[in-house]
C-alpha positions as CSV (number, residue, x, y, z in Angstrom):
1,X,-29.5,30.2,28.1
2,X,-27.6,27.2,29.2
3,X,-26.2,24.9,26.8
4,X,-28.1,22.0,25.7
5,X,-27.0,18.7,27.7
6,X,-27.7,16.6,24.5
7,X,-24.9,17.9,22.6
8,X,-22.0,16.6,23.8
9,X,-23.7,13.4,23.8
10,X,-24.0,13.6,20.1
11,X,-21.0,14.8,19.2
12,X,-19.1,12.1,21.2
13,X,-21.5,9.8,18.9
14,X,-20.8,11.1,16.1
15,X,-17.0,10.8,16.4
16,X,-17.2,6.9,17.6
17,X,-19.7,6.4,14.6
18,X,-19.1,8.3,11.5
19,X,-22.7,6.7,10.0
20,X,-24.5,9.3,12.7
21,X,-23.1,12.8,10.7
22,X,-24.3,11.0,7.6
23,X,-28.0,10.3,8.8
24,X,-28.2,13.8,10.0
25,X,-27.2,14.9,6.6
26,X,-28.7,12.3,4.5
27,X,-30.6,13.7,1.5
28,X,-33.7,11.9,-0.3
29,X,-32.3,12.3,-3.4
30,X,-29.3,9.8,-2.8
31,X,-31.4,6.9,-2.0
32,X,-31.8,6.0,-5.7
33,X,-27.9,6.3,-6.0
34,X,-27.3,3.9,-3.0
35,X,-29.9,1.4,-3.8
36,X,-28.5,0.9,-7.4
37,X,-24.8,0.5,-5.6
38,X,-26.7,-1.9,-3.3
39,X,-28.1,-3.9,-6.1
40,X,-24.4,-4.0,-7.8
41,X,-22.2,-4.9,-4.8
42,X,-25.0,-7.8,-4.0
43,X,-24.5,-9.2,-7.7
44,X,-20.9,-9.3,-7.0
45,X,-21.2,-10.1,-3.6
46,X,-23.4,-13.4,-4.0
47,X,-21.3,-15.6,-6.5
48,X,-18.0,-14.3,-5.1
49,X,-18.4,-14.5,-1.4
50,X,-19.6,-18.2,-1.8
51,X,-16.3,-18.6,-4.0
52,X,-14.2,-16.8,-1.0
53,X,-15.8,-18.9,1.7
54,X,-14.3,-22.2,0.1
55,X,-11.0,-20.4,-0.1
56,X,-11.1,-20.0,3.5
57,X,-12.0,-23.6,3.7
58,X,-15.8,-23.6,4.5
59,X,-19.1,-24.2,3.0
60,X,-20.4,-21.3,0.3
61,X,-23.1,-20.5,2.9
62,X,-20.3,-19.1,5.5
63,X,-20.3,-15.9,3.3
64,X,-24.2,-15.2,4.1
65,X,-23.0,-15.4,7.9
66,X,-19.9,-13.2,6.9
67,X,-20.8,-10.6,4.5
68,X,-23.5,-9.3,6.3
69,X,-22.3,-8.6,9.2
70,X,-19.1,-7.1,7.7
71,X,-21.3,-4.9,5.6
72,X,-23.2,-3.2,8.6
73,X,-20.7,-2.9,11.0
74,X,-18.0,-1.2,8.7
75,X,-20.7,1.0,7.3
76,X,-21.2,2.0,10.9
77,X,-17.8,2.4,12.2
78,X,-16.0,3.2,9.3
79,X,-14.9,6.3,8.0
80,X,-15.1,5.5,3.8
81,X,-18.6,6.3,2.4
82,X,-18.0,3.7,-0.7
83,X,-15.7,1.5,0.7
84,X,-17.2,-2.3,0.6
85,X,-16.0,-4.6,3.7
86,X,-17.5,-7.8,3.0
87,X,-15.2,-10.4,1.5
88,X,-11.2,-10.8,0.7
89,X,-9.7,-13.4,-1.6
90,X,-6.3,-12.5,0.0
91,X,-7.4,-12.6,3.9
92,X,-10.1,-15.6,3.1
93,X,-6.8,-17.6,2.1
94,X,-4.8,-16.2,4.7
95,X,-7.5,-17.5,7.5
96,X,-7.4,-20.9,5.2
97,X,-3.6,-21.2,5.9
98,X,-3.6,-20.0,9.8
99,X,-6.3,-22.5,10.9
100,X,-5.2,-25.4,8.5
101,X,-2.3,-26.0,10.5
102,X,-4.4,-26.3,13.8
103,X,-7.5,-28.2,12.4
104,X,-8.2,-30.5,9.4
105,X,-10.3,-28.7,6.7
106,X,-14.0,-29.0,7.1
107,X,-13.9,-30.7,10.3
108,X,-16.4,-29.0,13.0
109,X,-13.0,-27.7,15.0
110,X,-11.8,-26.1,12.1
111,X,-15.2,-24.0,11.7
112,X,-15.1,-22.8,15.3
113,X,-11.2,-22.0,15.1
114,X,-12.0,-19.9,11.7
115,X,-14.5,-17.4,13.4
116,X,-12.3,-17.6,16.7
117,X,-9.7,-16.3,14.2
118,X,-11.9,-13.4,12.6
119,X,-12.9,-12.3,16.2
120,X,-9.1,-12.4,17.5
121,X,-8.1,-10.0,14.1
122,X,-11.2,-7.9,14.6
123,X,-10.0,-7.4,18.2
124,X,-6.3,-6.8,17.3
125,X,-7.4,-4.4,14.9
126,X,-10.1,-2.5,17.0
127,X,-7.3,-2.1,19.7
128,X,-4.9,-0.6,17.2
129,X,-7.4,1.9,16.0
130,X,-8.3,2.6,19.8
131,X,-4.5,3.0,20.2
132,X,-4.1,5.3,17.6
133,X,-2.2,3.0,15.8
134,X,-2.9,4.1,12.2
135,X,0.3,5.4,11.4
136,X,1.6,1.9,10.8
137,X,0.5,2.0,7.4
138,X,3.4,3.9,6.5
139,X,5.8,1.7,7.2
140,X,4.5,-0.7,4.7
141,X,6.2,-0.4,1.8
142,X,3.6,0.0,-0.8
143,X,6.0,-2.0,-3.6
144,X,6.9,-4.9,-1.4
145,X,3.1,-5.0,-0.7
146,X,2.5,-5.1,-4.5
147,X,4.9,-8.4,-4.8
148,X,3.2,-10.3,-1.8
149,X,-0.3,-9.4,-3.3
150,X,0.7,-10.7,-6.6
151,X,2.0,-13.9,-5.2
152,X,-0.8,-14.1,-3.2
153,X,-2.8,-13.8,-6.3
154,X,-1.0,-16.8,-8.1
155,X,-1.4,-18.8,-5.1
156,X,-5.2,-18.4,-4.9
157,X,-5.3,-18.9,-8.7
158,X,-3.2,-22.2,-8.4
159,X,-5.6,-23.8,-5.9
160,X,-8.6,-23.1,-7.6
161,X,-7.0,-24.3,-11.0
162,X,-7.5,-28.0,-10.4
163,X,-11.4,-27.6,-9.5
164,X,-11.0,-26.3,-13.6
165,X,-9.8,-29.4,-15.0
166,X,-11.9,-32.0,-12.2
167,X,-8.9,-33.0,-10.8
168,X,-8.2,-33.0,-6.8
169,X,-6.0,-30.7,-5.4
170,X,-2.9,-31.2,-3.8
171,X,-0.8,-29.5,-0.9
172,X,2.3,-27.7,-0.6
173,X,3.6,-24.4,-2.0
174,X,3.1,-22.9,-5.4
175,X,5.5,-24.8,-7.1
176,X,4.6,-28.3,-5.8
177,X,1.1,-27.6,-6.5
178,X,1.9,-26.6,-10.3
179,X,4.1,-29.6,-10.4
180,X,1.3,-31.9,-9.4
181,X,-1.0,-30.1,-11.8
182,X,1.1,-30.9,-14.8
183,X,1.8,-34.4,-13.6
184,X,-2.2,-35.1,-13.2
185,X,-3.4,-33.5,-16.2
186,X,-4.1,-37.0,-17.7
187,X,-6.7,-37.1,-14.9
188,X,-8.8,-34.4,-16.5
189,X,-12.4,-34.8,-16.4
190,X,-13.7,-33.4,-20.1
191,X,-17.1,-32.4,-19.2
192,X,-15.7,-30.4,-15.7
193,X,-13.0,-28.8,-18.2
194,X,-15.9,-27.8,-20.5
195,X,-17.5,-26.1,-17.8
196,X,-14.7,-24.4,-16.0
197,X,-13.2,-23.0,-19.6
198,X,-16.7,-21.9,-20.7
199,X,-17.1,-19.8,-17.6
200,X,-13.9,-18.5,-17.7
201,X,-14.6,-17.3,-21.4
202,X,-18.0,-16.1,-20.4
203,X,-16.8,-14.2,-17.7
204,X,-14.0,-12.4,-19.4
205,X,-16.3,-11.9,-22.8
206,X,-18.8,-10.2,-20.3
207,X,-16.4,-8.0,-18.6
208,X,-15.5,-6.8,-21.7
209,X,-19.0,-5.9,-22.9
210,X,-19.7,-3.8,-19.7
211,X,-17.6,-2.8,-16.6
212,X,-21.1,-2.3,-15.0
213,X,-22.7,-5.3,-16.0
214,X,-22.6,-8.3,-12.7
215,X,-21.0,-10.8,-15.1
216,X,-20.1,-13.1,-12.0
217,X,-23.7,-13.4,-11.6
218,X,-24.8,-14.2,-14.7
219,X,-22.2,-16.9,-15.3
220,X,-23.1,-18.5,-11.7
221,X,-27.0,-18.1,-12.9
222,X,-26.2,-19.5,-16.4
223,X,-23.7,-22.4,-15.0
224,X,-26.4,-23.9,-12.5
225,X,-29.1,-23.6,-15.5
226,X,-27.3,-25.8,-17.9
227,X,-26.2,-28.0,-15.3
228,X,-29.8,-28.7,-14.5
229,X,-31.2,-28.9,-18.2
230,X,-28.2,-31.2,-18.9
231,X,-28.0,-33.3,-15.8
232,X,-24.2,-32.1,-15.6
233,X,-23.8,-33.5,-11.8
234,X,-25.2,-37.2,-13.1
235,X,-21.9,-36.6,-15.7
236,X,-19.4,-36.6,-13.2
237,X,-19.3,-32.4,-12.3
238,X,-18.7,-31.6,-9.1
239,X,-21.5,-29.2,-7.6
240,X,-22.0,-27.6,-4.5
241,X,-24.8,-29.6,-3.4
242,X,-27.5,-29.2,-0.5
243,X,-26.9,-25.7,0.9
244,X,-29.0,-25.2,3.9
245,X,-30.9,-22.0,4.3
246,X,-31.4,-19.2,7.2
247,X,-28.9,-17.8,9.7
248,X,-27.2,-18.7,12.4
249,X,-27.6,-17.1,16.1
250,X,-24.4,-14.9,17.2
251,X,-22.1,-17.1,19.4
252,X,-18.9,-17.2,20.8
253,X,-16.4,-19.7,19.6
254,X,-15.7,-22.4,21.9
255,X,-12.0,-22.4,22.2
256,X,-9.1,-22.7,24.8
257,X,-6.0,-20.1,25.3
258,X,-3.8,-22.9,23.5
259,X,-6.3,-22.4,20.5
260,X,-6.0,-18.3,20.6
261,X,-2.2,-18.7,21.0
262,X,-2.0,-20.8,18.0
263,X,-4.0,-18.7,16.1
264,X,-2.4,-15.1,17.6
265,X,0.1,-14.9,14.6
266,X,-2.6,-15.4,11.9
267,X,-4.8,-12.8,13.9
268,X,-1.8,-10.4,13.6
269,X,-1.0,-11.3,9.9
270,X,-4.9,-10.8,8.7
271,X,-5.1,-7.4,10.7
272,X,-2.2,-5.8,8.7
273,X,-3.1,-7.0,5.8
274,X,-6.8,-6.2,5.8
275,X,-5.9,-2.5,6.8
276,X,-2.7,-2.4,4.2
277,X,-5.6,-3.8,1.6
278,X,-8.2,-1.0,2.9
279,X,-6.6,2.2,3.3
280,X,-5.3,2.9,0.0
281,X,-8.7,2.6,-1.8
282,X,-10.2,4.5,1.0
283,X,-8.2,7.4,0.3
284,X,-8.6,7.3,-3.2
285,X,-12.4,7.0,-2.8
286,X,-12.4,10.1,-0.4
287,X,-10.4,11.9,-2.1
288,X,-12.5,11.4,-5.4
289,X,-15.6,12.6,-3.3
290,X,-13.7,15.6,-1.5
291,X,-13.4,14.3,2.1
292,X,-11.2,12.7,4.5
293,X,-10.6,9.3,6.0
294,X,-9.3,8.7,9.6
295,X,-6.5,5.8,9.4
296,X,-7.5,4.8,13.1
297,X,-11.4,5.1,12.0
298,X,-10.3,2.5,9.5
299,X,-9.3,0.1,12.1
300,X,-11.9,0.3,14.2
301,X,-14.2,-0.3,11.1
302,X,-12.4,-3.2,9.9
303,X,-12.0,-4.3,13.5
304,X,-15.9,-4.3,14.3
305,X,-16.4,-6.2,11.2
306,X,-14.1,-9.0,11.7
307,X,-15.3,-9.4,15.0
308,X,-19.1,-9.3,13.7
309,X,-18.3,-12.1,11.3
310,X,-16.2,-14.2,14.1
311,X,-19.7,-13.7,16.0
312,X,-21.6,-14.9,13.2
313,X,-19.7,-17.7,12.7
314,X,-18.2,-16.9,9.5
315,X,-14.7,-16.0,8.7
316,X,-11.9,-13.3,8.4
317,X,-13.2,-10.6,6.3
318,X,-11.8,-7.3,4.5
319,X,-11.6,-4.5,1.6
320,X,-12.8,-5.6,-1.6
321,X,-11.3,-3.4,-4.8
322,X,-13.7,-4.5,-7.0
323,X,-16.9,-4.5,-5.1
324,X,-16.0,-0.9,-3.8
325,X,-14.7,0.1,-7.4
326,X,-18.4,-1.2,-8.5
327,X,-20.2,0.5,-5.7
328,X,-18.7,3.8,-6.6
329,X,-19.4,3.6,-10.2
330,X,-22.9,2.7,-9.4
331,X,-23.2,6.5,-8.1
332,X,-23.5,5.5,-4.4
333,X,-23.4,8.3,-2.3
334,X,-23.2,7.2,1.3
335,X,-22.9,3.7,3.4
336,X,-26.6,3.1,2.9
337,X,-25.3,1.2,0.0
338,X,-23.8,-1.3,2.0
339,X,-26.5,-1.5,4.8
340,X,-29.2,-2.2,1.7
341,X,-26.6,-4.7,0.4
342,X,-26.6,-6.5,3.5
343,X,-30.5,-6.4,3.7
344,X,-30.8,-7.9,0.3
345,X,-28.1,-10.5,1.2
346,X,-29.8,-11.7,4.0
347,X,-32.7,-12.2,1.6
348,X,-30.8,-14.4,-0.5
349,X,-29.9,-16.4,2.6
350,X,-33.2,-16.7,3.7
351,X,-34.8,-17.6,0.8
352,X,-33.0,-18.6,-2.1
353,X,-30.0,-20.8,-1.0
354,X,-31.6,-23.8,-2.7
355,X,-30.8,-22.6,-6.2
356,X,-27.3,-22.8,-5.5
357,X,-27.3,-26.6,-5.2
358,X,-26.5,-27.4,-8.8
359,X,-23.8,-24.9,-9.1
360,X,-20.5,-26.5,-10.6
361,X,-17.5,-26.0,-8.4
362,X,-15.7,-25.3,-11.7
363,X,-17.8,-22.1,-12.0
364,X,-16.8,-20.8,-8.6
365,X,-13.2,-21.8,-9.0
366,X,-13.6,-19.8,-12.5
367,X,-15.1,-16.7,-10.9
368,X,-12.0,-16.8,-8.1
369,X,-9.5,-17.0,-11.0
370,X,-11.1,-13.6,-12.6
371,X,-11.6,-11.9,-9.6
372,X,-7.9,-12.1,-8.3
373,X,-6.4,-11.5,-11.8
374,X,-6.5,-8.0,-11.0
375,X,-4.3,-8.3,-8.3
376,X,-1.8,-9.4,-10.3
377,X,-0.4,-5.8,-11.2
378,X,2.2,-6.8,-13.9
379,X,2.1,-2.9,-15.0
380,X,2.9,-1.9,-11.6
381,X,6.0,-4.5,-11.5
382,X,7.3,-3.1,-14.8
383,X,6.9,0.5,-13.9
384,X,9.2,-0.4,-10.6
385,X,11.9,-1.8,-12.4
386,X,11.9,1.2,-14.7
387,X,12.0,3.8,-11.9
388,X,14.0,2.0,-9.1
389,X,15.6,-1.0,-9.1
390,X,15.3,-1.5,-5.3
391,X,12.1,-1.3,-5.1
392,X,11.5,-3.7,-8.0
393,X,13.7,-6.3,-6.0
394,X,11.9,-5.9,-2.9
395,X,8.6,-7.0,-4.8
396,X,10.1,-9.3,-6.2
397,X,11.2,-11.0,-2.9
398,X,8.0,-10.6,-1.5
399,X,6.5,-12.3,-4.4
400,X,8.9,-15.1,-4.2
401,X,8.6,-15.2,-0.5
402,X,4.8,-16.0,-0.7
403,X,5.2,-18.2,-3.7
404,X,8.3,-20.5,-2.2
405,X,7.4,-20.3,1.6
406,X,3.2,-20.3,1.2
407,X,0.7,-17.4,2.7
408,X,2.0,-17.2,5.9
409,X,5.9,-17.3,5.9
410,X,5.5,-15.4,2.7
411,X,3.6,-12.7,4.8
412,X,6.5,-12.7,7.8
413,X,9.0,-12.2,4.7
414,X,7.0,-9.1,3.5
415,X,6.5,-7.8,6.9
416,X,10.1,-8.4,7.7
417,X,11.5,-6.8,4.2
418,X,9.2,-3.4,4.6
419,X,11.2,-2.9,7.9
420,X,14.3,-3.7,6.7
421,X,14.0,-1.6,3.8
422,X,13.0,1.1,6.1
423,X,15.9,0.9,8.6
424,X,18.1,0.4,6.0
425,X,17.3,3.6,4.1
426,X,17.4,5.6,7.3
427,X,21.0,4.5,7.9
428,X,22.3,5.5,4.9
429,X,23.9,8.6,5.2
430,X,22.3,11.8,3.6
431,X,24.0,14.8,4.1
432,X,23.7,18.0,2.0
433,X,27.0,20.3,1.7
434,X,25.3,24.1,1.9
435,X,26.6,27.2,0.3
436,X,25.2,30.6,0.0
437,X,23.0,31.5,-3.2
438,X,24.7,34.2,-5.3
439,X,23.1,37.4,-4.5
440,X,20.9,36.3,-1.4
441,X,21.7,35.6,2.1
442,X,20.0,32.1,1.7
443,X,22.0,28.7,2.1
444,X,21.1,25.7,0.2
445,X,22.3,22.3,-1.1
446,X,25.5,23.1,-3.2
447,X,24.2,20.3,-5.7
448,X,20.7,22.3,-6.5
449,X,22.8,25.9,-6.8
450,X,23.9,27.5,-9.9
451,X,27.3,29.0,-9.0
452,X,27.2,28.4,-5.2
453,X,29.5,30.5,-3.0
454,X,31.1,28.1,-0.4
455,X,32.5,29.7,3.0
456,X,36.2,30.3,3.3
457,X,37.4,27.8,5.8
458,X,34.2,26.2,7.2
459,X,32.3,22.9,5.9
460,X,28.1,23.6,6.3
461,X,26.4,20.2,6.4
462,X,23.2,19.4,6.8
463,X,21.7,15.7,7.9
464,X,18.6,15.2,5.7
465,X,16.8,13.1,7.4
466,X,17.7,13.7,10.9
467,X,20.2,12.2,13.6
468,X,19.1,8.9,15.4
469,X,20.5,5.6,16.7
470,X,20.7,3.9,12.8
471,X,22.1,6.5,10.8
472,X,24.4,8.0,13.7
473,X,27.8,6.1,13.3
474,X,27.4,6.3,9.4
475,X,27.1,10.4,9.3
476,X,29.8,10.4,11.7
477,X,31.8,8.5,9.3
478,X,30.5,10.4,6.1
479,X,31.3,13.7,8.4
480,X,34.9,12.8,8.5
481,X,35.3,11.8,5.1
482,X,34.1,14.9,3.8
483,X,36.6,16.9,6.1
484,X,39.4,14.7,4.4
485,X,38.2,15.4,1.1
486,X,38.3,19.1,1.3
487,X,40.8,20.8,-0.6
488,X,41.7,22.9,2.2
489,X,41.3,21.8,5.7
490,X,38.6,23.8,7.4
491,X,39.0,25.4,10.7
492,X,35.4,24.8,11.2
493,X,32.3,22.2,10.9
494,X,28.9,23.8,10.7
495,X,26.1,21.1,11.2
496,X,22.3,22.6,10.2
497,X,20.0,20.5,12.6
498,X,16.8,21.8,11.1
499,X,15.4,18.6,10.4
500,X,16.7,16.7,13.4
501,X,13.4,16.9,15.3
502,X,13.9,14.1,18.0
503,X,17.6,13.3,18.7
504,X,18.0,10.4,20.9
505,X,20.9,9.5,23.2
506,X,23.0,7.5,20.7
507,X,22.4,10.7,18.3
508,X,23.8,12.9,20.8
509,X,26.7,10.6,21.8
510,X,27.6,10.8,18.4
511,X,27.9,14.3,18.2
512,X,29.7,14.1,21.3
513,X,32.4,12.2,19.8
514,X,32.3,13.7,16.6
515,X,33.2,17.3,18.5
516,X,36.2,15.1,20.4
517,X,37.4,14.0,16.9
518,X,37.1,17.2,15.2
519,X,39.1,18.8,18.1
520,X,42.0,16.6,17.8
521,X,42.0,17.8,14.0
522,X,42.1,21.2,14.9
523,X,38.6,21.7,13.5
524,X,35.8,23.6,15.7
525,X,32.0,22.0,15.7
526,X,29.4,24.6,15.7
527,X,25.7,23.9,15.5
528,X,23.2,26.0,14.0
529,X,18.9,25.6,14.3
530,X,18.8,23.5,17.0
531,X,15.3,22.9,17.6
532,X,13.9,22.7,21.4
533,X,13.5,19.2,22.0
534,X,17.0,18.7,20.5
535,X,18.6,21.2,22.7
536,X,16.8,19.5,25.7
537,X,18.8,16.5,24.6
538,X,22.1,18.1,24.2
539,X,21.7,19.8,27.4
540,X,20.9,16.3,29.3
541,X,23.6,14.6,28.0
542,X,26.4,17.6,28.1
543,X,26.6,17.5,24.7
544,X,25.9,21.5,24.7
545,X,28.7,22.1,27.4
546,X,31.1,20.1,25.3
547,X,30.4,21.9,22.5
548,X,29.7,25.2,24.1
549,X,27.1,27.7,24.0
550,X,29.1,30.2,21.7
551,X,29.3,27.6,19.1
552,X,25.7,27.5,18.9
553,X,23.7,29.9,16.7
554,X,20.2,30.2,15.6
555,X,20.6,30.9,12.1
556,X,23.3,29.4,9.7
557,X,24.0,32.9,8.7
558,X,25.1,34.0,12.2
559,X,27.6,31.1,12.2
560,X,28.8,32.0,9.0
561,X,29.6,35.9,10.0
562,X,30.9,34.9,13.4
563,X,33.1,32.3,11.6
564,X,34.4,35.0,8.8
565,X,34.9,37.3,11.6
566,X,37.7,35.0,13.2
567,X,39.1,33.2,10.5
568,X,42.9,33.7,10.3
569,X,44.1,34.0,6.5
570,X,47.8,32.9,6.0
571,X,48.5,33.6,2.5
572,X,47.5,35.9,0.2
573,X,45.0,34.0,-1.6
574,X,43.2,33.5,1.2
575,X,43.3,37.0,2.5
576,X,41.7,38.1,-1.2
577,X,39.0,34.9,-0.6
578,X,37.8,36.1,2.9
579,X,38.2,40.1,1.9
580,X,35.9,39.4,-1.2
581,X,33.3,37.0,1.0
582,X,33.3,39.7,4.1
583,X,32.6,42.5,1.5
584,X,29.8,40.9,-0.7
585,X,28.3,39.5,2.5
586,X,28.3,42.6,4.3
587,X,26.6,44.3,1.2
588,X,23.7,41.7,1.1
589,X,23.4,42.2,5.1
590,X,23.4,45.9,4.9
591,X,20.7,45.8,2.1
592,X,18.4,43.5,3.6
593,X,18.3,45.3,6.7
594,X,17.4,48.3,5.0
595,X,14.4,47.0,3.3
596,X,12.8,45.9,6.6
597,X,9.9,48.0,8.0
598,X,9.1,49.1,11.9
599,X,7.3,45.8,13.0
600,X,10.5,43.9,12.3
601,X,12.6,45.5,14.6
602,X,14.2,42.5,16.2
603,X,15.4,41.5,12.5
604,X,16.6,45.0,11.5
605,X,18.9,45.0,14.6
606,X,20.1,41.4,14.1
607,X,21.1,42.3,10.3
608,X,22.9,45.4,11.5
609,X,24.9,44.1,14.2
610,X,26.0,41.3,11.5
611,X,26.8,44.1,9.2
612,X,28.8,45.9,11.8
613,X,30.8,42.4,12.6
614,X,31.6,41.9,9.2
615,X,32.6,45.5,8.8
616,X,35.2,45.4,11.6
617,X,36.4,41.9,10.7
618,X,37.0,43.1,7.0
619,X,38.9,46.4,8.4
620,X,41.1,44.0,10.4
621,X,41.9,41.6,7.8
622,X,42.9,44.7,5.5
623,X,45.5,45.5,7.9
624,X,48.8,47.7,7.2
625,X,50.4,47.2,3.8
626,X,47.3,45.0,2.3
627,X,45.6,46.1,-0.6
628,X,42.4,48.0,0.1
629,X,39.2,46.0,-1.4
């Protein structure tokens, strides 16, 4: 029977759009849980989305354009079933910082450039996913990211605090904004302060009562009601004002090449931050529910979400940890909850926007401050301080960089610091000196072996992070230093290259110069466990010919036996040491060889050969006039 032609197409579609697999395996019993998740997400999304839209420099209604597009497109193309991609405070602030350098906030050009930025960030993320660059998550230091996010949260908060006092905000970095606030406290509007403080206290109190209660939505509704009842807007309390109902049609932002080039650095930063912000929660949620997320699919999903937001004249979006956690706590099983939340948000945009006309700006500011307070992870900073000071310093530098230099320069500091730490750590020489475990044929790190047995006349070293351009010179210097510190000058240095999986040309050149320097000192360079890619580079660069094939061994044990077979002993002490080492090692080799079965013939022959060579060497060492062992 010929295969069904549609099957490959379905398989391809499932790979390109993970939601297809959800649809095929969806169970009706899951709908109730997904519906509860959707209602919970919508209750959190509406107030926070409106507040984050203002963070991005747009009217609150922009959230109703950006969020549904992000929810739907990530649900279709992302690989996490519980992650909510709609609005993100960090990404919104990055968007405002990028566009603010090119256009005045609130102007039509600002709105167009914000949509173009979201489209560009989405395209960059999408291309990164298609090109399978998801591994970049491994190179962004989590400790540095902790400091960056902490600093970003402080910047977001200080931009909202003036709203709580009824004071006009200022420009500049974090410290300049704090100074402006302190020096203008005399201009505080008392009624606005009461609204802001009341909103804050109610938010914190409701969150203590129940984590599942949509505190932000309750506070939003109460503040609107109180404003309408008491006429607070007539008393000078700033409110959102007229909110236009309805939606806008998709449209490609009308921008030129010069604008795109100006937006490019910020777009790259937003794509990076959105991915770094999402991949951790996505993996945590997947591990909790027993499935896998794909980093490349996450890039594609985030890219599609941002492109959709840009086409809908919204702003750059990202993962929301609070809404994702609430979605999971409500029992959501699949991406259907995000699709339903998008539908509920659209209904609000179409029919309920006039309700938000009397929403106080101070309440929106309070909602943002409470929302971003979770990004200020003091506990994690303390843990870094206790565990490893270098990680704490990295986090602190990133934090201060954001506060002093503002968001985009601070992001560059964080990325540059992550790369610097990675290269610096790789450049520090990490060598393990190996010795034989007593009673075995295994060779391991002397620091972790009880009563290790070293090999007379041989220094056995293993580079623990491979050899490449960043650490080649420092490794060579450390090898020479170890040689100089040895109590008795070794006749051979054996390098175990087991972890050097991809030797580069500078690394090969280092081995060549090391061989020459050791040769001048009368020391032989030997190599063991050289894997195929490394061997190829050694052969192409001529290092293999210089070292000599007889000095390259499949196993450390083979090199040790060969060395012991030809090691000259000058003093009686050296003779006794060699004799004892050969005798013990030969006994172990013979014992190991006798335990192998017929299916391990090659290993048995190899051990027998090693035992015979050790026996001959031991006999030669006894020599006439020496005391038999």
